[in-house]
N, C-alpha and C positions, 0 to 999 in steps of 0.2 A: 573283763573277766579276773584279772590276778586279783586288782581289789578285792572281788567280792571271795575269792579264797582265803585272800591273806584276815578279811574281815571273819571269815566261816572257822577258819585255824584260831585266830585269838580268841575269838569266842568258844571253842571246845574247850582251849588250853585253860581259860579262865572258868571254866565249870569244873575241869577236872582238879585245880586246885581247890577250890571250893569243895568238893566234896571230898577231897582229901585232906583237907584241914580239919573238916566236919569230921570225918572217920577218924583222924589224930583225938578230937577233942572226946569224940562219945566213948573212948577207951576209957577202963577205970583202973584203979590201984588191981584189981586181981588180971588184968592184961598180961599175957607169958611174954618174954621179952621176946619171943621168936615173931607174935602179933605185933608187938610193941615196933620193932626191927621193920616189919612189913610196910607198917601204915606211917613211917618215916621216910622210909626208901620211897614211898607211892609219893610223898608230899616233896621231893627232890625233886621227883623225874614230873611233875607237874610245875615246880619254878622252873626248871630247864626249860622245860616244853614253851611253857609261857616268853619267857626270855627269847627263845627262837622266835616266837610267833612275832615280837613287837620289831 
């Protein structure tokens, strides 16, 4: 059971990381500094979650 939960957690972390990267890539030059900061924070959180799930 633990292995299944671990795999699900890792898969969710990988999906969130992909979504965070896509969000950051989609921001254009006109994105506000606060929007950019939030996207970078999301990316960092997703990377941290993936590291914990590994």
